[in-house]
Biopython code that builds the backbone (N, CA, C, O; Angstrom):
import numpy as np
from Bio.PDB.StructureBuilder import StructureBuilder

atoms = [
    (1, "MET", "N", (-8.250, -1.653, 29.732)),
    (1, "MET", "CA", (-8.471, -1.588, 31.105)),
    (1, "MET", "C", (-9.183, -0.311, 31.562)),
    (1, "MET", "O", (-8.891, 0.759, 31.028)),
    (2, "THR", "N", (-10.026, -0.375, 32.448)),
    (2, "THR", "CA", (-10.772, 0.890, 32.941)),
    (2, "THR", "C", (-10.021, 1.240, 34.273)),
    (2, "THR", "O", (-9.097, 0.575, 34.742)),
    (3, "LYS", "N", (-10.526, 2.320, 34.783)),
    (3, "LYS", "CA", (-10.033, 2.766, 36.173)),
    (3, "LYS", "C", (-10.426, 1.660, 37.282)),
    (3, "LYS", "O", (-9.643, 1.304, 38.163)),
    (4, "ALA", "N", (-11.645, 1.196, 37.139)),
    (4, "ALA", "CA", (-12.092, 0.136, 38.043)),
    (4, "ALA", "C", (-11.316, -1.101, 38.017)),
    (4, "ALA", "O", (-11.026, -1.664, 39.072)),
    (5, "ASP", "N", (-10.914, -1.623, 36.728)),
    (5, "ASP", "CA", (-10.068, -2.674, 36.607)),
    (5, "ASP", "C", (-8.680, -2.476, 37.189)),
    (5, "ASP", "O", (-8.121, -3.439, 37.713)),
    (6, "LEU", "N", (-8.085, -1.285, 37.132)),
    (6, "LEU", "CA", (-6.909, -0.930, 37.606)),
    (6, "LEU", "C", (-6.938, -0.973, 39.145)),
    (6, "LEU", "O", (-6.057, -1.570, 39.765)),
    (7, "VAL", "N", (-7.811, -0.429, 39.671)),
    (7, "VAL", "CA", (-8.121, -0.468, 41.159)),
    (7, "VAL", "C", (-8.143, -1.989, 41.625)),
    (7, "VAL", "O", (-7.461, -2.331, 42.590)),
    (8, "GLU", "N", (-8.900, -2.860, 40.960)),
    (8, "GLU", "CA", (-9.074, -4.258, 41.282)),
    (8, "GLU", "C", (-7.627, -4.805, 41.270)),
    (8, "GLU", "O", (-7.221, -5.425, 42.253)),
    (9, "HIS", "N", (-6.819, -4.595, 40.174)),
    (9, "HIS", "CA", (-5.679, -5.279, 39.968)),
    (9, "HIS", "C", (-4.571, -4.775, 41.028)),
    (9, "HIS", "O", (-3.733, -5.555, 41.479)),
    (10, "VAL", "N", (-4.624, -3.539, 41.359)),
    (10, "VAL", "CA", (-3.717, -2.977, 42.557)),
    (10, "VAL", "C", (-4.130, -3.625, 43.919)),
    (10, "VAL", "O", (-3.239, -3.985, 44.689)),
    (11, "ALA", "N", (-5.388, -3.779, 44.230)),
    (11, "ALA", "CA", (-5.893, -4.352, 45.376)),
    (11, "ALA", "C", (-5.381, -5.755, 45.492)),
    (11, "ALA", "O", (-4.903, -6.147, 46.557)),
    (12, "ARG", "N", (-5.471, -6.598, 44.336)),
    (12, "ARG", "CA", (-5.030, -7.888, 44.300)),
    (12, "ARG", "C", (-3.478, -8.087, 44.512)),
    (12, "ARG", "O", (-3.014, -8.912, 45.299)),
    (13, "LYS", "N", (-2.718, -7.231, 43.714)),
    (13, "LYS", "CA", (-1.229, -7.324, 43.712)),
    (13, "LYS", "C", (-0.626, -6.940, 45.044)),
    (13, "LYS", "O", (0.258, -7.590, 45.603)),
    (14, "ALA", "N", (-1.245, -5.691, 45.567)),
    (14, "ALA", "CA", (-0.657, -5.297, 46.892)),
    (14, "ALA", "C", (-1.321, -5.681, 48.093)),
    (14, "ALA", "O", (-1.052, -5.166, 49.179)),
    (15, "ASP", "N", (-2.241, -6.635, 47.921)),
    (15, "ASP", "CA", (-2.968, -7.089, 49.147)),
    (15, "ASP", "C", (-3.574, -6.044, 50.038)),
    (15, "ASP", "O", (-3.360, -5.903, 51.242)),
    (16, "LEU", "N", (-4.488, -5.218, 49.145)),
    (16, "LEU", "CA", (-5.096, -4.076, 49.870)),
    (16, "LEU", "C", (-6.632, -4.098, 49.639)),
    (16, "LEU", "O", (-7.161, -4.753, 48.741)),
    (17, "THR", "N", (-7.244, -3.384, 50.458)),
    (17, "THR", "CA", (-8.786, -3.448, 50.252)),
    (17, "THR", "C", (-9.081, -2.600, 49.085)),
    (17, "THR", "O", (-8.253, -1.752, 48.755)),
    (18, "ARG", "N", (-10.225, -2.749, 48.400)),
    (18, "ARG", "CA", (-10.550, -2.013, 47.135)),
    (18, "ARG", "C", (-10.547, -0.374, 47.555)),
    (18, "ARG", "O", (-10.091, 0.480, 46.795)),
    (19, "LYS", "N", (-11.049, -0.106, 48.705)),
    (19, "LYS", "CA", (-11.151, 1.303, 49.181)),
    (19, "LYS", "C", (-9.675, 1.856, 49.146)),
    (19, "LYS", "O", (-9.406, 2.890, 48.534)),
    (20, "ALA", "N", (-8.777, 1.159, 49.796)),
    (20, "ALA", "CA", (-7.279, 1.667, 49.933)),
    (20, "ALA", "C", (-6.687, 1.641, 48.585)),
    (20, "ALA", "O", (-5.960, 2.589, 48.288)),
    (21, "ALA", "N", (-6.907, 0.591, 47.615)),
    (21, "ALA", "CA", (-6.386, 0.632, 46.303)),
    (21, "ALA", "C", (-6.896, 1.886, 45.499)),
    (21, "ALA", "O", (-6.161, 2.530, 44.750)),
    (22, "LYS", "N", (-8.296, 2.190, 45.735)),
    (22, "LYS", "CA", (-8.789, 3.324, 44.892)),
    (22, "LYS", "C", (-8.072, 4.525, 45.424)),
    (22, "LYS", "O", (-7.550, 5.332, 44.654)),
    (23, "GLU", "N", (-8.032, 4.667, 46.791)),
    (23, "GLU", "CA", (-7.298, 5.885, 47.194)),
    (23, "GLU", "C", (-5.780, 5.997, 46.650)),
    (23, "GLU", "O", (-5.275, 7.059, 46.286)),
    (24, "ALA", "N", (-5.271, 5.017, 46.650)),
    (24, "ALA", "CA", (-3.918, 4.985, 46.118)),
    (24, "ALA", "C", (-3.773, 5.408, 44.579)),
    (24, "ALA", "O", (-2.908, 6.195, 44.196)),
    (25, "VAL", "N", (-4.735, 4.784, 43.722)),
    (25, "VAL", "CA", (-4.766, 5.141, 42.384)),
    (25, "VAL", "C", (-5.156, 6.518, 42.199)),
    (25, "VAL", "O", (-4.503, 7.185, 41.396)),
    (26, "ASP", "N", (-6.079, 7.024, 42.793)),
    (26, "ASP", "CA", (-6.387, 8.367, 42.770)),
    (26, "ASP", "C", (-5.436, 9.411, 43.081)),
    (26, "ASP", "O", (-5.323, 10.474, 42.471)),
    (27, "ALA", "N", (-4.652, 8.964, 44.241)),
    (27, "ALA", "CA", (-3.664, 9.847, 44.643)),
    (27, "ALA", "C", (-2.413, 9.944, 43.543)),
    (27, "ALA", "O", (-1.722, 10.957, 43.442)),
    (28, "ILE", "N", (-2.251, 8.937, 42.861)),
    (28, "ILE", "CA", (-1.212, 8.790, 41.795)),
    (28, "ILE", "C", (-1.758, 9.846, 40.637)),
    (28, "ILE", "O", (-1.055, 10.797, 40.296)),
    (29, "PHE", "N", (-2.928, 9.632, 40.119)),
    (29, "PHE", "CA", (-3.552, 10.343, 39.144)),
    (29, "PHE", "C", (-3.620, 11.874, 39.578)),
    (29, "PHE", "O", (-3.311, 12.746, 38.765)),
    (30, "ASP", "N", (-4.004, 12.170, 40.789)),
    (30, "ASP", "CA", (-3.907, 13.623, 41.251)),
    (30, "ASP", "C", (-2.522, 14.074, 41.255)),
    (30, "ASP", "O", (-2.324, 15.221, 40.852)),
    (31, "ALA", "N", (-1.545, 13.385, 41.633)),
    (31, "ALA", "CA", (-0.168, 13.898, 41.702)),
    (31, "ALA", "C", (0.294, 14.143, 40.261)),
    (31, "ALA", "O", (1.028, 15.107, 40.046)),
    (32, "ILE", "N", (-0.072, 13.364, 39.291)),
    (32, "ILE", "CA", (0.418, 13.633, 37.853)),
    (32, "ILE", "C", (-0.414, 14.911, 37.386)),
    (32, "ILE", "O", (0.160, 15.854, 36.843)),
    (33, "ALA", "N", (-1.682, 14.909, 37.600)),
    (33, "ALA", "CA", (-2.354, 16.097, 37.167)),
    (33, "ALA", "C", (-1.881, 17.463, 37.738)),
    (33, "ALA", "O", (-1.767, 18.493, 37.074)),
    (34, "ASP", "N", (-1.636, 17.334, 38.987)),
    (34, "ASP", "CA", (-0.956, 18.620, 39.707)),
    (34, "ASP", "C", (0.262, 19.045, 39.076)),
    (34, "ASP", "O", (0.497, 20.233, 38.851)),
    (35, "SER", "N", (1.167, 17.956, 38.740)),
    (35, "SER", "CA", (2.496, 18.249, 38.143)),
    (35, "SER", "C", (2.200, 18.930, 36.851)),
    (35, "SER", "O", (2.868, 19.925, 36.570)),
    (36, "LEU", "N", (1.223, 18.486, 35.984)),
    (36, "LEU", "CA", (1.062, 19.065, 34.622)),
    (36, "LEU", "C", (0.441, 20.414, 34.709)),
    (36, "LEU", "O", (0.680, 21.323, 33.914)),
    (37, "LYS", "N", (-0.444, 20.498, 35.812)),
    (37, "LYS", "CA", (-1.027, 21.969, 35.981)),
    (37, "LYS", "C", (0.156, 22.964, 36.191)),
    (37, "LYS", "O", (0.142, 24.054, 35.620)),
    (38, "ARG", "N", (1.169, 22.593, 37.002)),
    (38, "ARG", "CA", (2.276, 23.419, 37.210)),
    (38, "ARG", "C", (3.025, 23.790, 36.102)),
    (38, "ARG", "O", (3.744, 24.789, 36.101)),
    (39, "GLY", "N", (2.877, 22.929, 35.021)),
    (39, "GLY", "CA", (3.819, 22.940, 33.834)),
    (39, "GLY", "C", (5.116, 22.046, 33.890)),
    (39, "GLY", "O", (6.015, 22.091, 33.050)),
    (40, "ASP", "N", (5.088, 21.208, 35.022)),
    (40, "ASP", "CA", (6.121, 20.270, 35.023)),
    (40, "ASP", "C", (5.946, 18.996, 34.491)),
    (40, "ASP", "O", (4.793, 18.641, 34.249)),
    (41, "LYS", "N", (6.941, 18.186, 34.245)),
    (41, "LYS", "CA", (6.741, 16.806, 33.726)),
    (41, "LYS", "C", (6.604, 15.892, 34.794)),
    (41, "LYS", "O", (7.079, 16.162, 35.897)),
    (42, "ALA", "N", (5.937, 14.722, 34.554)),
    (42, "ALA", "CA", (5.839, 13.614, 35.498)),
    (42, "ALA", "C", (6.497, 12.308, 34.918)),
    (42, "ALA", "O", (5.974, 11.555, 34.097)),
    (43, "VAL", "N", (7.760, 12.174, 35.502)),
    (43, "VAL", "CA", (8.450, 10.980, 34.827)),
    (43, "VAL", "C", (8.313, 9.794, 35.830)),
    (43, "VAL", "O", (8.551, 9.880, 37.035)),
    (44, "ILE", "N", (7.889, 8.651, 35.156)),
    (44, "ILE", "CA", (7.815, 7.387, 35.807)),
    (44, "ILE", "C", (8.730, 6.430, 35.092)),
    (44, "ILE", "O", (8.421, 5.882, 34.034)),
    (45, "THR", "N", (9.919, 6.249, 35.748)),
    (45, "THR", "CA", (10.969, 5.524, 35.118)),
    (45, "THR", "C", (10.431, 3.917, 34.786)),
    (45, "THR", "O", (9.890, 3.145, 35.578)),
    (46, "GLY", "N", (10.734, 3.713, 33.501)),
    (46, "GLY", "CA", (10.257, 2.430, 33.068)),
    (46, "GLY", "C", (8.971, 2.329, 32.521)),
    (46, "GLY", "O", (8.550, 1.334, 31.931)),
    (47, "PHE", "N", (8.319, 3.417, 32.731)),
    (47, "PHE", "CA", (6.783, 3.463, 32.151)),
    (47, "PHE", "C", (6.694, 4.524, 31.044)),
    (47, "PHE", "O", (6.446, 4.264, 29.866)),
    (48, "GLY", "N", (6.933, 5.796, 31.567)),
    (48, "GLY", "CA", (6.924, 6.831, 30.542)),
    (48, "GLY", "C", (6.905, 8.244, 31.182)),
    (48, "GLY", "O", (7.015, 8.381, 32.400)),
    (49, "THR", "N", (6.759, 9.311, 30.318)),
    (49, "THR", "CA", (6.831, 10.674, 30.705)),
    (49, "THR", "C", (5.544, 11.297, 30.308)),
    (49, "THR", "O", (5.148, 11.218, 29.145)),
    (50, "PHE", "N", (4.783, 12.001, 31.371)),
    (50, "PHE", "CA", (3.663, 12.879, 30.984)),
    (50, "PHE", "C", (4.187, 14.263, 30.962)),
    (50, "PHE", "O", (4.923, 14.678, 31.858)),
    (51, "SER", "N", (3.850, 14.928, 30.031)),
    (51, "SER", "CA", (4.278, 16.338, 29.876)),
    (51, "SER", "C", (3.137, 17.283, 29.141)),
    (51, "SER", "O", (2.185, 16.801, 28.528)),
    (52, "VAL", "N", (3.345, 18.518, 29.273)),
    (52, "VAL", "CA", (2.497, 19.487, 28.718)),
    (52, "VAL", "C", (3.060, 19.914, 27.328)),
    (52, "VAL", "O", (4.234, 20.242, 27.154)),
    (53, "ARG", "N", (2.108, 19.878, 26.357)),
    (53, "ARG", "CA", (2.583, 20.221, 24.993)),
    (53, "ARG", "C", (1.844, 21.427, 24.546)),
    (53, "ARG", "O", (0.653, 21.561, 24.826)),
    (54, "LYS", "N", (2.504, 22.316, 23.860)),
    (54, "LYS", "CA", (1.824, 23.464, 23.412)),
    (54, "LYS", "C", (1.483, 23.427, 22.012)),
    (54, "LYS", "O", (2.374, 23.222, 21.188)),
    (55, "ARG", "N", (0.225, 23.612, 21.638)),
    (55, "ARG", "CA", (-0.327, 23.553, 20.330)),
    (55, "ARG", "C", (-0.421, 25.116, 19.804)),
    (55, "ARG", "O", (-0.973, 25.986, 20.478)),
    (56, "ALA", "N", (0.094, 25.328, 18.712)),
    (56, "ALA", "CA", (0.151, 26.617, 18.172)),
    (56, "ALA", "C", (-1.302, 27.044, 17.488)),
    (56, "ALA", "O", (-2.051, 26.174, 17.043)),
    (57, "ALA", "N", (-1.614, 28.356, 17.446)),
    (57, "ALA", "CA", (-2.786, 28.770, 16.841)),
    (57, "ALA", "C", (-2.653, 28.527, 15.434)),
    (57, "ALA", "O", (-1.580, 28.671, 14.847)),
    (58, "ARG", "N", (-3.926, 28.090, 14.766)),
    (58, "ARG", "CA", (-3.870, 27.731, 13.401)),
    (58, "ARG", "C", (-5.424, 27.960, 12.954)),
    (58, "ARG", "O", (-6.351, 28.181, 13.733)),
    (59, "THR", "N", (-5.512, 27.861, 11.530)),
    (59, "THR", "CA", (-6.844, 28.180, 10.838)),
    (59, "THR", "C", (-7.260, 26.667, 10.594)),
    (59, "THR", "O", (-6.544, 25.720, 10.270)),
    (60, "GLY", "N", (-8.600, 26.713, 10.841)),
    (60, "GLY", "CA", (-9.295, 25.299, 10.692)),
    (60, "GLY", "C", (-10.552, 25.620, 9.739)),
    (60, "GLY", "O", (-10.798, 26.774, 9.387)),
    (61, "ARG", "N", (-11.287, 24.573, 9.370)),
    (61, "ARG", "CA", (-12.486, 24.725, 8.637)),
    (61, "ARG", "C", (-13.715, 24.208, 9.348)),
    (61, "ARG", "O", (-13.658, 23.204, 10.058)),
    (62, "ASN", "N", (-14.782, 24.868, 9.163)),
    (62, "ASN", "CA", (-16.158, 24.224, 9.601)),
    (62, "ASN", "C", (-16.579, 23.329, 8.707)),
    (62, "ASN", "O", (-16.791, 23.605, 7.526)),
    (63, "PRO", "N", (-16.740, 22.079, 9.278)),
    (63, "PRO", "CA", (-17.035, 20.960, 8.321)),
    (63, "PRO", "C", (-18.376, 21.179, 7.583)),
    (63, "PRO", "O", (-18.515, 20.726, 6.447)),
    (64, "GLN", "N", (-19.407, 21.888, 8.223)),
    (64, "GLN", "CA", (-20.740, 22.026, 7.673)),
    (64, "GLN", "C", (-20.725, 23.079, 6.492)),
    (64, "GLN", "O", (-21.270, 22.896, 5.403)),
    (65, "THR", "N", (-20.046, 24.169, 6.854)),
    (65, "THR", "CA", (-20.092, 25.392, 5.887)),
    (65, "THR", "C", (-18.932, 25.589, 5.081)),
    (65, "THR", "O", (-18.954, 26.212, 4.020)),
    (66, "GLY", "N", (-17.803, 25.000, 5.637)),
    (66, "GLY", "CA", (-16.447, 25.208, 4.784)),
    (66, "GLY", "C", (-15.804, 26.466, 5.134)),
    (66, "GLY", "O", (-14.707, 26.739, 4.647)),
    (67, "ALA", "N", (-16.465, 27.345, 6.033)),
    (67, "ALA", "CA", (-15.844, 28.599, 6.491)),
    (67, "ALA", "C", (-14.640, 28.372, 7.273)),
    (67, "ALA", "O", (-14.547, 27.434, 8.065)),
    (68, "ALA", "N", (-13.612, 29.314, 7.036)),
    (68, "ALA", "CA", (-12.393, 29.371, 7.910)),
    (68, "ALA", "C", (-12.694, 29.897, 9.324)),
    (68, "ALA", "O", (-13.415, 30.866, 9.558)),
    (69, "ILE", "N", (-12.080, 29.171, 10.208)),
    (69, "ILE", "CA", (-12.209, 29.429, 11.634)),
    (69, "ILE", "C", (-10.858, 29.512, 12.296)),
    (69, "ILE", "O", (-9.943, 28.780, 11.918)),
    (70, "LYS", "N", (-10.712, 30.343, 13.227)),
    (70, "LYS", "CA", (-9.469, 30.481, 13.918)),
    (70, "LYS", "C", (-9.533, 29.579, 15.039)),
    (70, "LYS", "O", (-10.529, 29.561, 15.763)),
    (71, "ILE", "N", (-8.418, 28.737, 15.256)),
    (71, "ILE", "CA", (-8.419, 28.003, 16.431)),
    (71, "ILE", "C", (-7.163, 28.417, 17.338)),
    (71, "ILE", "O", (-6.001, 28.320, 16.943)),
    (72, "THR", "N", (-7.492, 28.830, 18.437)),
    (72, "THR", "CA", (-6.684, 29.476, 19.487)),
    (72, "THR", "C", (-5.425, 28.446, 19.866)),
    (72, "THR", "O", (-5.586, 27.227, 19.805)),
    (73, "ALA", "N", (-4.321, 28.970, 20.211)),
    (73, "ALA", "CA", (-3.181, 28.222, 20.801)),
    (73, "ALA", "C", (-3.718, 27.708, 22.255)),
    (73, "ALA", "O", (-4.462, 28.345, 23.001)),
    (74, "ARG", "N", (-3.193, 26.463, 22.478)),
    (74, "ARG", "CA", (-3.500, 25.793, 23.763)),
    (74, "ARG", "C", (-2.543, 24.893, 24.238)),
    (74, "ARG", "O", (-1.629, 24.465, 23.533)),
    (75, "LYS", "N", (-2.736, 24.561, 25.519)),
    (75, "LYS", "CA", (-1.911, 23.405, 26.074)),
    (75, "LYS", "C", (-2.546, 22.190, 26.231)),
    (75, "LYS", "O", (-3.701, 22.139, 26.653)),
    (76, "THR", "N", (-1.871, 21.141, 25.916)),
    (76, "THR", "CA", (-2.483, 19.670, 25.954)),
    (76, "THR", "C", (-1.546, 18.835, 26.786)),
    (76, "THR", "O", (-0.339, 19.069, 26.858)),
    (77, "PRO", "N", (-2.164, 17.834, 27.421)),
    (77, "PRO", "CA", (-1.246, 16.799, 28.011)),
    (77, "PRO", "C", (-0.699, 15.742, 26.963)),
    (77, "PRO", "O", (-1.400, 15.313, 26.047)),
    (78, "GLY", "N", (0.513, 15.389, 27.161)),
    (78, "GLY", "CA", (1.097, 14.491, 26.262)),
    (78, "GLY", "C", (1.649, 13.186, 27.082)),
    (78, "GLY", "O", (1.777, 13.149, 28.306)),
    (79, "PHE", "N", (1.916, 12.242, 26.275)),
    (79, "PHE", "CA", (2.538, 11.034, 26.918)),
    (79, "PHE", "C", (3.614, 10.418, 25.893)),
    (79, "PHE", "O", (3.367, 10.147, 24.718)),
    (80, "THR", "N", (4.882, 10.239, 26.555)),
    (80, "THR", "CA", (5.781, 9.489, 25.734)),
    (80, "THR", "C", (6.161, 8.237, 26.492)),
    (80, "THR", "O", (6.549, 8.327, 27.656)),
    (81, "ALA", "N", (6.068, 7.128, 25.905)),
    (81, "ALA", "CA", (6.210, 5.856, 26.362)),
    (81, "ALA", "C", (7.658, 5.694, 26.676)),
    (81, "ALA", "O", (8.503, 6.162, 25.913)),
    (82, "GLY", "N", (8.003, 5.020, 27.819)),
    (82, "GLY", "CA", (9.446, 4.834, 28.110)),
    (82, "GLY", "C", (10.027, 3.391, 27.274)),
    (82, "GLY", "O", (9.281, 2.618, 26.673)),
    (83, "LYS", "N", (11.242, 3.266, 27.371)),
    (83, "LYS", "CA", (11.903, 2.186, 26.633)),
    (83, "LYS", "C", (11.386, 0.815, 27.151)),
    (83, "LYS", "O", (11.116, -0.092, 26.364)),
    (84, "THR", "N", (11.258, 0.689, 28.492)),
    (84, "THR", "CA", (10.712, -0.572, 29.104)),
    (84, "THR", "C", (9.374, -0.812, 28.564)),
    (84, "THR", "O", (9.106, -1.900, 28.055)),
    (85, "LEU", "N", (8.569, 0.074, 28.637)),
    (85, "LEU", "CA", (7.162, -0.062, 28.070)),
    (85, "LEU", "C", (7.220, -0.498, 26.631)),
    (85, "LEU", "O", (6.665, -1.536, 26.271)),
    (86, "LYS", "N", (7.839, 0.227, 25.857)),
    (86, "LYS", "CA", (8.034, -0.044, 24.470)),
    (86, "LYS", "C", (8.282, -1.512, 24.140)),
    (86, "LYS", "O", (7.714, -2.177, 23.274)),
    (87, "ARG", "N", (9.261, -1.905, 25.014)),
    (87, "ARG", "CA", (9.861, -3.320, 24.717)),
    (87, "ARG", "C", (8.719, -4.413, 25.117)),
    (87, "ARG", "O", (8.532, -5.435, 24.457)),
    (88, "ALA", "N", (8.002, -4.074, 26.251)),
    (88, "ALA", "CA", (6.923, -5.015, 26.730)),
    (88, "ALA", "C", (5.941, -5.140, 25.687)),
    (88, "ALA", "O", (5.511, -6.267, 25.441)),
    (89, "VAL", "N", (5.487, -4.060, 24.979)),
    (89, "VAL", "CA", (4.353, -4.146, 24.093)),
    (89, "VAL", "C", (4.904, -4.718, 22.821)),
    (89, "VAL", "O", (3.985, -5.103, 22.098)),
    (90, "ARG", "N", (6.014, -4.891, 22.339)),
    (90, "ARG", "CA", (6.571, -5.499, 21.194)),
    (90, "ARG", "C", (6.237, -6.838, 21.294)),
    (90, "ARG", "O", (6.593, -7.630, 20.423)),
]
sb = StructureBuilder()
sb.init_structure("model")
sb.init_model(0)
sb.init_chain("A")
sb.init_seg("    ")
for serial, (resi, resn, name, xyz) in enumerate(atoms, 1):
    if name == "N":
        sb.init_residue(resn, " ", resi, " ")
    sb.init_atom(name, np.array(xyz, "f"), 0.0, 1.0, " ", f" {name:<3s}", serial, name[0])
structure = sb.get_structure()
């Protein structure tokens, strides 16, 4: 499902115009992104939890030369599916 498909689905289910549905979907994505930027979690009960994960610095290899390179520590977004979503997928 693409973002456009999601907007179309929300418009149909909530009886909204496409423009209103797009604004609603964008607002939800922006709220989740803002929460993660602050370092907070975004918990959507029944769906899952978006969180910030920390990746430690490590040594990697350049695949072309085989030379060792240092990969710096960084933060990445993560998602953990909720119990309801896991059951629905089974």
